[in-house]
N, CA, C and O atoms as a Tripos MOL2 file, in Angstrom:
@<TRIPOS>MOLECULE
protein
  304   303    76     0     0
PROTEIN
NO_CHARGES

@<TRIPOS>ATOM
      1 N           0.8190   -1.1950    0.0000 N.3       1 MET1
      2 CA          0.0000    0.0000    0.0000 C.3       1 MET1
      3 C           0.8640    1.2600    0.0000 C.2       1 MET1
      4 O           0.6160    2.1640   -0.7980 O.2       1 MET1
      5 N           1.8640    1.3440    0.8670 N.am      2 ALA2
      6 CA          2.6390    2.5680    1.0020 C.3       2 ALA2
      7 C           3.2930    2.9860   -0.3090 C.2       2 ALA2
      8 O           3.3350    4.1730   -0.6340 O.2       2 ALA2
      9 N           3.7990    2.0230   -1.0550 N.am      3 LEU3
     10 CA          4.4470    2.3480   -2.3210 C.3       3 LEU3
     11 C           3.4440    2.9580   -3.2900 C.2       3 LEU3
     12 O           3.7710    3.9180   -3.9880 O.2       3 LEU3
     13 N           2.2420    2.4250   -3.3440 N.am      4 THR4
     14 CA          1.2160    2.9500   -4.2330 C.3       4 THR4
     15 C           0.8540    4.3790   -3.8450 C.2       4 THR4
     16 O           0.7330    5.2420   -4.7140 O.2       4 THR4
     17 N           0.6830    4.6350   -2.5690 N.am      5 ILE5
     18 CA          0.3410    5.9840   -2.1070 C.3       5 ILE5
     19 C           1.4620    6.9520   -2.4660 C.2       5 ILE5
     20 O           1.2040    8.0580   -2.9400 O.2       5 ILE5
     21 N           2.6770    6.5450   -2.2440 N.am      6 ARG6
     22 CA          3.8230    7.3850   -2.6000 C.3       6 ARG6
     23 C           3.8290    7.6400   -4.1140 C.2       6 ARG6
     24 O           4.0660    8.7640   -4.5560 O.2       6 ARG6
     25 N           3.5700    6.6000   -4.8950 N.am      7 GLN7
     26 CA          3.5500    6.7540   -6.3530 C.3       7 GLN7
     27 C           2.4790    7.7380   -6.7930 C.2       7 GLN7
     28 O           2.7240    8.5600   -7.6760 O.2       7 GLN7
     29 N           1.3010    7.6700   -6.1960 N.am      8 PHE8
     30 CA          0.2450    8.6260   -6.5320 C.3       8 PHE8
     31 C           0.7190   10.0450   -6.2320 C.2       8 PHE8
     32 O           0.5730   10.9430   -7.0610 O.2       8 PHE8
     33 N           1.2880   10.2430   -5.0430 N.am      9 ARG9
     34 CA          1.7420   11.5810   -4.6450 C.3       9 ARG9
     35 C           2.8400   12.0740   -5.5750 C.2       9 ARG9
     36 O           2.8060   13.2160   -6.0360 O.2       9 ARG9
     37 N           3.8080   11.2140   -5.8490 N.am     10 GLU10
     38 CA          4.9320   11.6200   -6.6940 C.3      10 GLU10
     39 C           4.5290   11.8110   -8.1520 C.2      10 GLU10
     40 O           5.2070   12.5180   -8.8980 O.2      10 GLU10
     41 N           3.4230   11.1800   -8.5630 N.am     11 SER11
     42 CA          2.9750   11.3170   -9.9540 C.3      11 SER11
     43 C           2.5900   12.7550  -10.2990 C.2      11 SER11
     44 O           2.5590   13.1350  -11.4700 O.2      11 SER11
     45 N           2.2970   13.5500   -9.2670 N.am     12 ILE12
     46 CA          1.9760   14.9640   -9.5150 C.3      12 ILE12
     47 C           3.0410   15.8810   -8.9060 C.2      12 ILE12
     48 O           2.8220   17.0780   -8.7230 O.2      12 ILE12
     49 N           4.1890   15.2910   -8.6000 N.am     13 ASN13
     50 CA          5.3220   16.0300   -8.0360 C.3      13 ASN13
     51 C           4.9450   16.8080   -6.7720 C.2      13 ASN13
     52 O           5.3960   17.9350   -6.5660 O.2      13 ASN13
     53 N           4.1220   16.1960   -5.9420 N.am     14 ALA14
     54 CA          3.7150   16.8280   -4.6880 C.3      14 ALA14
     55 C           4.6090   16.3390   -3.5510 C.2      14 ALA14
     56 O           5.1130   15.2160   -3.5840 O.2      14 ALA14
     57 N           4.7970   17.1840   -2.5580 N.am     15 THR15
     58 CA          5.6010   16.8180   -1.3950 C.3      15 THR15
     59 C           4.7150   16.1890   -0.3220 C.2      15 THR15
     60 O           3.4890   16.2990   -0.3620 O.2      15 THR15
     61 N           5.3580   15.5350    0.6310 N.am     16 GLN16
     62 CA          4.6150   14.9940    1.7630 C.3      16 GLN16
     63 C           3.9350   16.1170    2.5330 C.2      16 GLN16
     64 O           2.8230   15.9450    3.0310 O.2      16 GLN16
     65 N           4.5900   17.2560    2.6330 N.am     17 ASP17
     66 CA          4.0120   18.3930    3.3440 C.3      17 ASP17
     67 C           2.7190   18.8580    2.6790 C.2      17 ASP17
     68 O           1.7440   19.1660    3.3650 O.2      17 ASP17
     69 N           2.7060   18.9090    1.3510 N.am     18 GLU18
     70 CA          1.4950   19.3250    0.6290 C.3      18 GLU18
     71 C           0.3480   18.3540    0.8930 C.2      18 GLU18
     72 O          -0.7850   18.7780    1.1150 O.2      18 GLU18
     73 N           0.6370   17.0490    0.8690 N.am     19 PHE19
     74 CA         -0.4290   16.0820    1.1110 C.3      19 PHE19
     75 C          -0.8360   16.0290    2.5690 C.2      19 PHE19
     76 O          -1.9860   15.7160    2.8770 O.2      19 PHE19
     77 N           0.0810   16.3270    3.4660 N.am     20 ALA20
     78 CA         -0.2880   16.4250    4.8760 C.3      20 ALA20
     79 C          -1.3470   17.5120    5.0530 C.2      20 ALA20
     80 O          -2.3210   17.3290    5.7830 O.2      20 ALA20
     81 N          -1.1460   18.6440    4.3780 N.am     21 ARG21
     82 CA         -2.1280   19.7340    4.4550 C.3      21 ARG21
     83 C          -3.4560   19.3290    3.8110 C.2      21 ARG21
     84 O          -4.5200   19.6910    4.3130 O.2      21 ARG21
     85 N          -3.4050   18.5890    2.7150 N.am     22 ILE22
     86 CA         -4.6320   18.1700    2.0220 C.3      22 ILE22
     87 C          -5.4970   17.2860    2.9140 C.2      22 ILE22
     88 O          -6.7200   17.4290    2.9380 O.2      22 ILE22
     89 N          -4.8620   16.3710    3.6490 N.am     23 ILE23
     90 CA         -5.6620   15.4730    4.4920 C.3      23 ILE23
     91 C          -5.7760   15.9570    5.9330 C.2      23 ILE23
     92 O          -6.4620   15.3310    6.7410 O.2      23 ILE23
     93 N          -5.1170   17.0560    6.2610 N.am     24 GLY24
     94 CA         -5.2880   17.6810    7.5730 C.3      24 GLY24
     95 C          -4.4840   17.0720    8.6980 C.2      24 GLY24
     96 O          -4.9710   16.9760    9.8240 O.2      24 GLY24
     97 N          -3.2410   16.6500    8.4130 N.am     25 VAL25
     98 CA         -2.3650   16.1170    9.4570 C.3      25 VAL25
     99 C          -0.9970   16.7890    9.3650 C.2      25 VAL25
    100 O          -0.7260   17.5280    8.4180 O.2      25 VAL25
    101 N          -0.1430   16.5350   10.3420 N.am     26 SER26
    102 CA          1.2140   17.0820   10.2980 C.3      26 SER26
    103 C           2.0360   16.3160    9.2710 C.2      26 SER26
    104 O           1.6690   15.2130    8.8680 O.2      26 SER26
    105 N           3.1530   16.9080    8.8480 N.am     27 LYS27
    106 CA          4.0380   16.2440    7.8890 C.3      27 LYS27
    107 C           4.6020   14.9560    8.4860 C.2      27 LYS27
    108 O           4.7070   13.9430    7.7940 O.2      27 LYS27
    109 N           4.9620   14.9940    9.7540 N.am     28 VAL28
    110 CA          5.5110   13.8100   10.4250 C.3      28 VAL28
    111 C           4.4680   12.6920   10.4350 C.2      28 VAL28
    112 O           4.7860   11.5390   10.1440 O.2      28 VAL28
    113 N           3.2310   13.0360   10.7700 N.am     29 ASN29
    114 CA          2.1660   12.0410   10.7970 C.3      29 ASN29
    115 C           1.9050   11.4940    9.3960 C.2      29 ASN29
    116 O           1.7210   10.2890    9.2240 O.2      29 ASN29
    117 N           1.8900   12.3680    8.4020 N.am     30 TYR30
    118 CA          1.6760   11.9170    7.0240 C.3      30 TYR30
    119 C           2.7890   10.9570    6.5990 C.2      30 TYR30
    120 O           2.5160    9.9230    5.9880 O.2      30 TYR30
    121 N           4.0250   11.2910    6.9160 N.am     31 SER31
    122 CA          5.1570   10.4440    6.5550 C.3      31 SER31
    123 C           4.9920    9.0470    7.1410 C.2      31 SER31
    124 O           5.2510    8.0520    6.4640 O.2      31 SER31
    125 N           4.5600    8.9730    8.4060 N.am     32 LYS32
    126 CA          4.3370    7.6830    9.0520 C.3      32 LYS32
    127 C           3.2190    6.9090    8.3520 C.2      32 LYS32
    128 O           3.3000    5.6900    8.2050 O.2      32 LYS32
    129 N           2.1940    7.6120    7.9280 N.am     33 LYS33
    130 CA          1.0860    6.9660    7.2190 C.3      33 LYS33
    131 C           1.5630    6.4420    5.8670 C.2      33 LYS33
    132 O           1.2690    5.3040    5.5000 O.2      33 LYS33
    133 N           2.2890    7.2620    5.1340 N.am     34 GLU34
    134 CA          2.7570    6.8640    3.8170 C.3      34 GLU34
    135 C           3.7200    5.6750    3.9080 C.2      34 GLU34
    136 O           3.7580    4.8380    3.0060 O.2      34 GLU34
    137 N           4.4850    5.6020    4.9750 N.am     35 ASN35
    138 CA          5.4480    4.5100    5.1580 C.3      35 ASN35
    139 C           4.8390    3.2830    5.8360 C.2      35 ASN35
    140 O           5.5390    2.3040    6.0940 O.2      35 ASN35
    141 N           3.5420    3.3330    6.1240 N.am     36 GLY36
    142 CA          2.8500    2.1800    6.6870 C.3      36 GLY36
    143 C           2.9840    2.0030    8.1790 C.2      36 GLY36
    144 O           2.5870    0.9650    8.7090 O.2      36 GLY36
    145 N           3.5350    2.9910    8.8810 N.am     37 GLN37
    146 CA          3.6940    2.8880   10.3330 C.3      37 GLN37
    147 C           2.4000    3.2350   11.0660 C.2      37 GLN37
    148 O           2.1690    2.7630   12.1790 O.2      37 GLN37
    149 N           1.5660    4.0500   10.4470 N.am     38 VAL38
    150 CA          0.2900    4.4770   11.0150 C.3      38 VAL38
    151 C          -0.7540    4.3420    9.9160 C.2      38 VAL38
    152 O          -0.4890    4.6570    8.7560 O.2      38 VAL38
    153 N          -1.9350    3.8760   10.2840 N.am     39 LYS39
    154 CA         -3.0050    3.7070    9.2940 C.3      39 LYS39
    155 C          -3.6590    5.0540    8.9620 C.2      39 LYS39
    156 O          -3.7510    5.9410    9.8100 O.2      39 LYS39
    157 N          -4.1020    5.1810    7.7300 N.am     40 PHE40
    158 CA         -4.9160    6.3160    7.3380 C.3      40 PHE40
    159 C          -6.3140    6.1080    7.9110 C.2      40 PHE40
    160 O          -6.8000    4.9780    7.9760 O.2      40 PHE40
    161 N          -6.9590    7.1930    8.3240 N.am     41 SER41
    162 CA         -8.3630    7.0780    8.7020 C.3      41 SER41
    163 C          -9.1710    7.0350    7.4080 C.2      41 SER41
    164 O          -8.6660    7.3910    6.3430 O.2      41 SER41
    165 N         -10.3980    6.6080    7.5010 N.am     42 LEU42
    166 CA        -11.2460    6.5720    6.3150 C.3      42 LEU42
    167 C         -11.4520    7.9830    5.7700 C.2      42 LEU42
    168 O         -11.5020    8.1760    4.5550 O.2      42 LEU42
    169 N         -11.5720    8.9630    6.6520 N.am     43 ASN43
    170 CA        -11.7280   10.3600    6.2190 C.3      43 ASN43
    171 C         -10.4930   10.8350    5.4530 C.2      43 ASN43
    172 O         -10.6200   11.5210    4.4390 O.2      43 ASN43
    173 N          -9.3160   10.4780    5.9240 N.am     44 GLU44
    174 CA         -8.0760   10.8720    5.2440 C.3      44 GLU44
    175 C          -7.9700   10.1960    3.8870 C.2      44 GLU44
    176 O          -7.5740   10.8180    2.9020 O.2      44 GLU44
    177 N          -8.3310    8.9030    3.8420 N.am     45 ALA45
    178 CA         -8.2990    8.1670    2.5770 C.3      45 ALA45
    179 C          -9.2790    8.7900    1.5790 C.2      45 ALA45
    180 O          -8.9950    8.8850    0.3850 O.2      45 ALA45
    181 N         -10.4310    9.2080    2.0890 N.am     46 TYR46
    182 CA        -11.4310    9.8510    1.2300 C.3      46 TYR46
    183 C         -10.8710   11.1450    0.6350 C.2      46 TYR46
    184 O         -11.0090   11.3870   -0.5640 O.2      46 TYR46
    185 N         -10.2460   11.9680    1.4640 N.am     47 LYS47
    186 CA         -9.6720   13.2310    0.9790 C.3      47 LYS47
    187 C          -8.5890   12.9740   -0.0640 C.2      47 LYS47
    188 O          -8.5040   13.6840   -1.0660 O.2      47 LYS47
    189 N          -7.7650   11.9590    0.1730 N.am     48 PHE48
    190 CA         -6.7090   11.5860   -0.7580 C.3      48 PHE48
    191 C          -7.3310   11.1670   -2.0900 C.2      48 PHE48
    192 O          -6.8970   11.6190   -3.1490 O.2      48 PHE48
    193 N          -8.3520   10.2990   -2.0360 N.am     49 ALA49
    194 CA         -9.0110    9.8000   -3.2450 C.3      49 ALA49
    195 C          -9.7180   10.9170   -4.0050 C.2      49 ALA49
    196 O          -9.6710   10.9550   -5.2350 O.2      49 ALA49
    197 N         -10.3660   11.8180   -3.2910 N.am     50 VAL50
    198 CA        -11.0490   12.9440   -3.9380 C.3      50 VAL50
    199 C         -10.0400   13.8020   -4.6830 C.2      50 VAL50
    200 O         -10.3130   14.2590   -5.7930 O.2      50 VAL50
    201 N          -8.8850   14.0210   -4.0860 N.am     51 HIS51
    202 CA         -7.8580   14.8420   -4.7290 C.3      51 HIS51
    203 C          -7.4540   14.2500   -6.0800 C.2      51 HIS51
    204 O          -7.1990   14.9870   -7.0320 O.2      51 HIS51
    205 N          -7.3970   12.9210   -6.1600 N.am     52 PHE52
    206 CA         -7.0020   12.2520   -7.3990 C.3      52 PHE52
    207 C          -8.1880   11.8580   -8.2800 C.2      52 PHE52
    208 O          -8.0120   11.3370   -9.3810 O.2      52 PHE52
    209 N          -9.4100   12.1180   -7.7730 N.am     53 LYS53
    210 CA        -10.6300   11.7600   -8.5150 C.3      53 LYS53
    211 C         -10.6420   10.2660   -8.8520 C.2      53 LYS53
    212 O         -10.9580    9.8640   -9.9710 O.2      53 LYS53
    213 N         -10.2910    9.4650   -7.8530 N.am     54 LYS54
    214 CA        -10.2400    8.0060   -7.9870 C.3      54 LYS54
    215 C         -11.0100    7.3840   -6.8210 C.2      54 LYS54
    216 O         -11.1170    7.9910   -5.7550 O.2      54 LYS54
    217 N         -11.5480    6.1750   -7.0170 N.am     55 PRO55
    218 CA        -12.1760    5.4720   -5.8910 C.3      55 PRO55
    219 C         -11.1230    5.1250   -4.8250 C.2      55 PRO55
    220 O          -9.9690    4.8460   -5.1510 O.2      55 PRO55
    221 N         -11.5230    5.1430   -3.5850 N.am     56 ILE56
    222 CA        -10.6200    4.7970   -2.4830 C.3      56 ILE56
    223 C          -9.9790    3.4350   -2.7380 C.2      56 ILE56
    224 O          -8.7840    3.2550   -2.5050 O.2      56 ILE56
    225 N         -10.7740    2.4760   -3.2150 N.am     57 GLU57
    226 CA        -10.2750    1.1160   -3.4320 C.3      57 GLU57
    227 C          -9.1490    1.0810   -4.4570 C.2      57 GLU57
    228 O          -8.2470    0.2490   -4.3590 O.2      57 GLU57
    229 N          -9.1920    1.9670   -5.4270 N.am     58 GLU58
    230 CA         -8.1450    1.9760   -6.4510 C.3      58 GLU58
    231 C          -6.8060    2.4150   -5.8700 C.2      58 GLU58
    232 O          -5.7530    1.9570   -6.3140 O.2      58 GLU58
    233 N          -6.8440    3.2850   -4.8960 N.am     59 ILE59
    234 CA         -5.6130    3.7920   -4.2850 C.3      59 ILE59
    235 C          -5.1750    2.9140   -3.1170 C.2      59 ILE59
    236 O          -4.0000    2.5640   -3.0050 O.2      59 ILE59
    237 N          -6.1110    2.5630   -2.2560 N.am     60 PHE60
    238 CA         -5.7710    1.8710   -1.0200 C.3      60 PHE60
    239 C          -6.0180    0.3710   -1.0590 C.2      60 PHE60
    240 O          -5.6330   -0.3340   -0.1260 O.2      60 PHE60
    241 N          -6.6430   -0.1320   -2.1010 N.am     61 GLY61
    242 CA         -6.9300   -1.5660   -2.1870 C.3      61 GLY61
    243 C          -7.8260   -2.0060   -1.0520 C.2      61 GLY61
    244 O          -8.8220   -1.3500   -0.7500 O.2      61 GLY61
    245 N          -7.4800   -3.1060   -0.4250 N.am     62 SER62
    246 CA         -8.2930   -3.6390    0.6730 C.3      62 SER62
    247 C          -7.6580   -3.3350    2.0280 C.2      62 SER62
    248 O          -7.7950   -4.1120    2.9730 O.2      62 SER62
    249 N          -6.9740   -2.2210    2.1150 N.am     63 ALA63
    250 CA         -6.2890   -1.8380    3.3600 C.3      63 ALA63
    251 C          -7.2750   -1.6140    4.4940 C.2      63 ALA63
    252 O          -8.4220   -1.2230    4.2780 O.2      63 ALA63
    253 N          -6.8080   -1.8670    5.6930 N.am     64 GLU64
    254 CA         -7.5980   -1.5440    6.8740 C.3      64 GLU64
    255 C          -7.3430   -0.0850    7.2230 C.2      64 GLU64
    256 O          -6.2530    0.4410    6.9990 O.2      64 GLU64
    257 N          -8.3680    0.5590    7.7760 N.am     65 PHE65
    258 CA         -8.2550    1.9630    8.1420 C.3      65 PHE65
    259 C          -8.3930    2.1140    9.6440 C.2      65 PHE65
    260 O          -9.0070    1.2850   10.3160 O.2      65 PHE65
    261 N          -7.8210    3.1700   10.1480 N.am     66 SER66
    262 CA         -7.9330    3.4910   11.5610 C.3      66 SER66
    263 C          -9.3710    3.9030   11.8480 C.2      66 SER66
    264 O          -9.9920    4.6040   11.0500 O.2      66 SER66
    265 N          -9.8910    3.4710   12.9760 N.am     67 SER67
    266 CA        -11.2710    3.8230   13.3190 C.3      67 SER67
    267 C         -11.3440    4.7310   14.5380 C.2      67 SER67
    268 O         -12.4220    4.9160   15.1030 O.2      67 SER67
    269 N         -10.2230    5.2950   14.9480 N.am     68 ASP68
    270 CA        -10.2190    6.1060   16.1560 C.3      68 ASP68
    271 C         -10.4010    7.5920   15.8890 C.2      68 ASP68
    272 O         -10.1160    8.4060   16.7670 O.2      68 ASP68
    273 N         -10.8630    7.9670   14.7120 N.am     69 GLU69
    274 CA        -11.1550    9.3610   14.4230 C.3      69 GLU69
    275 C         -12.6340    9.4950   14.1470 C.2      69 GLU69
    276 O         -13.2230    8.6080   13.5310 O.2      69 GLU69
    277 N         -13.2560   10.5830   14.5870 N.am     70 PRO70
    278 CA        -14.6920   10.7380   14.3310 C.3      70 PRO70
    279 C         -14.9690   10.9160   12.8450 C.2      70 PRO70
    280 O         -14.1750   11.5110   12.1170 O.2      70 PRO70
    281 N         -16.1000   10.3940   12.4130 N.am     71 ALA71
    282 CA        -16.4880   10.5200   11.0090 C.3      71 ALA71
    283 C         -16.8660   11.9650   10.6980 C.2      71 ALA71
    284 O         -17.4790   12.6570   11.5110 O.2      71 ALA71
    285 N         -16.4900   12.3950    9.5150 N.am     72 GLU72
    286 CA        -16.8610   13.7270    9.0490 C.3      72 GLU72
    287 C         -17.9380   13.5670    7.9990 C.2      72 GLU72
    288 O         -18.0530   12.5150    7.3700 O.2      72 GLU72
    289 N         -18.7260   14.6100    7.8110 N.am     73 LYS73
    290 CA        -19.6980   14.5790    6.7390 C.3      73 LYS73
    291 C         -18.9770   14.7360    5.4280 C.2      73 LYS73
    292 O         -18.1000   15.5890    5.2910 O.2      73 LYS73
    293 N         -19.3400   13.9210    4.4650 N.am     74 ALA74
    294 CA        -18.7140   13.9980    3.1380 C.3      74 ALA74
    295 C         -19.2060   15.2470    2.4210 C.2      74 ALA74
    296 O         -20.4070   15.5030    2.3370 O.2      74 ALA74
    297 N         -18.2710   16.0040    1.9140 N.am     75 VAL75
    298 CA        -18.6050   17.1980    1.1540 C.3      75 VAL75
    299 C         -18.1030   16.9780   -0.2640 C.2      75 VAL75
    300 O         -16.9060   16.8060   -0.4940 O.2      75 VAL75
    301 N         -19.0190   16.9860   -1.1940 N.am     76 ILE76
    302 CA        -18.6420   16.7280   -2.5810 C.3      76 ILE76
    303 C         -18.7500   17.9880   -3.4010 C.2      76 ILE76
    304 O         -18.4720   17.9700   -4.6000 O.2      76 ILE76
@<TRIPOS>BOND
     1     1     2 1
     2     2     3 1
     3     3     4 2
     4     3     5 am
     5     5     6 1
     6     6     7 1
     7     7     8 2
     8     7     9 am
     9     9    10 1
    10    10    11 1
    11    11    12 2
    12    11    13 am
    13    13    14 1
    14    14    15 1
    15    15    16 2
    16    15    17 am
    17    17    18 1
    18    18    19 1
    19    19    20 2
    20    19    21 am
    21    21    22 1
    22    22    23 1
    23    23    24 2
    24    23    25 am
    25    25    26 1
    26    26    27 1
    27    27    28 2
    28    27    29 am
    29    29    30 1
    30    30    31 1
    31    31    32 2
    32    31    33 am
    33    33    34 1
    34    34    35 1
    35    35    36 2
    36    35    37 am
    37    37    38 1
    38    38    39 1
    39    39    40 2
    40    39    41 am
    41    41    42 1
    42    42    43 1
    43    43    44 2
    44    43    45 am
    45    45    46 1
    46    46    47 1
    47    47    48 2
    48    47    49 am
    49    49    50 1
    50    50    51 1
    51    51    52 2
    52    51    53 am
    53    53    54 1
    54    54    55 1
    55    55    56 2
    56    55    57 am
    57    57    58 1
    58    58    59 1
    59    59    60 2
    60    59    61 am
    61    61    62 1
    62    62    63 1
    63    63    64 2
    64    63    65 am
    65    65    66 1
    66    66    67 1
    67    67    68 2
    68    67    69 am
    69    69    70 1
    70    70    71 1
    71    71    72 2
    72    71    73 am
    73    73    74 1
    74    74    75 1
    75    75    76 2
    76    75    77 am
    77    77    78 1
    78    78    79 1
    79    79    80 2
    80    79    81 am
    81    81    82 1
    82    82    83 1
    83    83    84 2
    84    83    85 am
    85    85    86 1
    86    86    87 1
    87    87    88 2
    88    87    89 am
    89    89    90 1
    90    90    91 1
    91    91    92 2
    92    91    93 am
    93    93    94 1
    94    94    95 1
    95    95    96 2
    96    95    97 am
    97    97    98 1
    98    98    99 1
    99    99   100 2
   100    99   101 am
   101   101   102 1
   102   102   103 1
   103   103   104 2
   104   103   105 am
   105   105   106 1
   106   106   107 1
   107   107   108 2
   108   107   109 am
   109   109   110 1
   110   110   111 1
   111   111   112 2
   112   111   113 am
   113   113   114 1
   114   114   115 1
   115   115   116 2
   116   115   117 am
   117   117   118 1
   118   118   119 1
   119   119   120 2
   120   119   121 am
   121   121   122 1
   122   122   123 1
   123   123   124 2
   124   123   125 am
   125   125   126 1
   126   126   127 1
   127   127   128 2
   128   127   129 am
   129   129   130 1
   130   130   131 1
   131   131   132 2
   132   131   133 am
   133   133   134 1
   134   134   135 1
   135   135   136 2
   136   135   137 am
   137   137   138 1
   138   138   139 1
   139   139   140 2
   140   139   141 am
   141   141   142 1
   142   142   143 1
   143   143   144 2
   144   143   145 am
   145   145   146 1
   146   146   147 1
   147   147   148 2
   148   147   149 am
   149   149   150 1
   150   150   151 1
   151   151   152 2
   152   151   153 am
   153   153   154 1
   154   154   155 1
   155   155   156 2
   156   155   157 am
   157   157   158 1
   158   158   159 1
   159   159   160 2
   160   159   161 am
   161   161   162 1
   162   162   163 1
   163   163   164 2
   164   163   165 am
   165   165   166 1
   166   166   167 1
   167   167   168 2
   168   167   169 am
   169   169   170 1
   170   170   171 1
   171   171   172 2
   172   171   173 am
   173   173   174 1
   174   174   175 1
   175   175   176 2
   176   175   177 am
   177   177   178 1
   178   178   179 1
   179   179   180 2
   180   179   181 am
   181   181   182 1
   182   182   183 1
   183   183   184 2
   184   183   185 am
   185   185   186 1
   186   186   187 1
   187   187   188 2
   188   187   189 am
   189   189   190 1
   190   190   191 1
   191   191   192 2
   192   191   193 am
   193   193   194 1
   194   194   195 1
   195   195   196 2
   196   195   197 am
   197   197   198 1
   198   198   199 1
   199   199   200 2
   200   199   201 am
   201   201   202 1
   202   202   203 1
   203   203   204 2
   204   203   205 am
   205   205   206 1
   206   206   207 1
   207   207   208 2
   208   207   209 am
   209   209   210 1
   210   210   211 1
   211   211   212 2
   212   211   213 am
   213   213   214 1
   214   214   215 1
   215   215   216 2
   216   215   217 am
   217   217   218 1
   218   218   219 1
   219   219   220 2
   220   219   221 am
   221   221   222 1
   222   222   223 1
   223   223   224 2
   224   223   225 am
   225   225   226 1
   226   226   227 1
   227   227   228 2
   228   227   229 am
   229   229   230 1
   230   230   231 1
   231   231   232 2
   232   231   233 am
   233   233   234 1
   234   234   235 1
   235   235   236 2
   236   235   237 am
   237   237   238 1
   238   238   239 1
   239   239   240 2
   240   239   241 am
   241   241   242 1
   242   242   243 1
   243   243   244 2
   244   243   245 am
   245   245   246 1
   246   246   247 1
   247   247   248 2
   248   247   249 am
   249   249   250 1
   250   250   251 1
   251   251   252 2
   252   251   253 am
   253   253   254 1
   254   254   255 1
   255   255   256 2
   256   255   257 am
   257   257   258 1
   258   258   259 1
   259   259   260 2
   260   259   261 am
   261   261   262 1
   262   262   263 1
   263   263   264 2
   264   263   265 am
   265   265   266 1
   266   266   267 1
   267   267   268 2
   268   267   269 am
   269   269   270 1
   270   270   271 1
   271   271   272 2
   272   271   273 am
   273   273   274 1
   274   274   275 1
   275   275   276 2
   276   275   277 am
   277   277   278 1
   278   278   279 1
   279   279   280 2
   280   279   281 am
   281   281   282 1
   282   282   283 1
   283   283   284 2
   284   283   285 am
   285   285   286 1
   286   286   287 1
   287   287   288 2
   288   287   289 am
   289   289   290 1
   290   290   291 1
   291   291   292 2
   292   291   293 am
   293   293   294 1
   294   294   295 1
   295   295   296 2
   296   295   297 am
   297   297   298 1
   298   298   299 1
   299   299   300 2
   300   299   301 am
   301   301   302 1
   302   302   303 1
   303   303   304 2
@<TRIPOS>SUBSTRUCTURE
     1 MET1         2 RESIDUE 1 A MET
     2 ALA2         6 RESIDUE 1 A ALA
     3 LEU3        10 RESIDUE 1 A LEU
     4 THR4        14 RESIDUE 1 A THR
     5 ILE5        18 RESIDUE 1 A ILE
     6 ARG6        22 RESIDUE 1 A ARG
     7 GLN7        26 RESIDUE 1 A GLN
     8 PHE8        30 RESIDUE 1 A PHE
     9 ARG9        34 RESIDUE 1 A ARG
    10 GLU10       38 RESIDUE 1 A GLU
    11 SER11       42 RESIDUE 1 A SER
    12 ILE12       46 RESIDUE 1 A ILE
    13 ASN13       50 RESIDUE 1 A ASN
    14 ALA14       54 RESIDUE 1 A ALA
    15 THR15       58 RESIDUE 1 A THR
    16 GLN16       62 RESIDUE 1 A GLN
    17 ASP17       66 RESIDUE 1 A ASP
    18 GLU18       70 RESIDUE 1 A GLU
    19 PHE19       74 RESIDUE 1 A PHE
    20 ALA20       78 RESIDUE 1 A ALA
    21 ARG21       82 RESIDUE 1 A ARG
    22 ILE22       86 RESIDUE 1 A ILE
    23 ILE23       90 RESIDUE 1 A ILE
    24 GLY24       94 RESIDUE 1 A GLY
    25 VAL25       98 RESIDUE 1 A VAL
    26 SER26      102 RESIDUE 1 A SER
    27 LYS27      106 RESIDUE 1 A LYS
    28 VAL28      110 RESIDUE 1 A VAL
    29 ASN29      114 RESIDUE 1 A ASN
    30 TYR30      118 RESIDUE 1 A TYR
    31 SER31      122 RESIDUE 1 A SER
    32 LYS32      126 RESIDUE 1 A LYS
    33 LYS33      130 RESIDUE 1 A LYS
    34 GLU34      134 RESIDUE 1 A GLU
    35 ASN35      138 RESIDUE 1 A ASN
    36 GLY36      142 RESIDUE 1 A GLY
    37 GLN37      146 RESIDUE 1 A GLN
    38 VAL38      150 RESIDUE 1 A VAL
    39 LYS39      154 RESIDUE 1 A LYS
    40 PHE40      158 RESIDUE 1 A PHE
    41 SER41      162 RESIDUE 1 A SER
    42 LEU42      166 RESIDUE 1 A LEU
    43 ASN43      170 RESIDUE 1 A ASN
    44 GLU44      174 RESIDUE 1 A GLU
    45 ALA45      178 RESIDUE 1 A ALA
    46 TYR46      182 RESIDUE 1 A TYR
    47 LYS47      186 RESIDUE 1 A LYS
    48 PHE48      190 RESIDUE 1 A PHE
    49 ALA49      194 RESIDUE 1 A ALA
    50 VAL50      198 RESIDUE 1 A VAL
    51 HIS51      202 RESIDUE 1 A HIS
    52 PHE52      206 RESIDUE 1 A PHE
    53 LYS53      210 RESIDUE 1 A LYS
    54 LYS54      214 RESIDUE 1 A LYS
    55 PRO55      218 RESIDUE 1 A PRO
    56 ILE56      222 RESIDUE 1 A ILE
    57 GLU57      226 RESIDUE 1 A GLU
    58 GLU58      230 RESIDUE 1 A GLU
    59 ILE59      234 RESIDUE 1 A ILE
    60 PHE60      238 RESIDUE 1 A PHE
    61 GLY61      242 RESIDUE 1 A GLY
    62 SER62      246 RESIDUE 1 A SER
    63 ALA63      250 RESIDUE 1 A ALA
    64 GLU64      254 RESIDUE 1 A GLU
    65 PHE65      258 RESIDUE 1 A PHE
    66 SER66      262 RESIDUE 1 A SER
    67 SER67      266 RESIDUE 1 A SER
    68 ASP68      270 RESIDUE 1 A ASP
    69 GLU69      274 RESIDUE 1 A GLU
    70 PRO70      278 RESIDUE 1 A PRO
    71 ALA71      282 RESIDUE 1 A ALA
    72 GLU72      286 RESIDUE 1 A GLU
    73 LYS73      290 RESIDUE 1 A LYS
    74 ALA74      294 RESIDUE 1 A ALA
    75 VAL75      298 RESIDUE 1 A VAL
    76 ILE76      302 RESIDUE 1 A ILE
């Protein structure tokens, strides 16, 4: 999973800091998520997928997500 997420980010020449801001976390936290040390929440995965206009499953596959963050209302 981590390699795919990194590939998506690098495909648009974006930095980890830019994507940290997109999903609303610190750069350090984003780096840990991208490297597989910390799971993405479903809300973060949604924001990532929306940015690329792709289904979550296409980017994250069948990955498990962290459930310790409150759900946000989806804004389309």
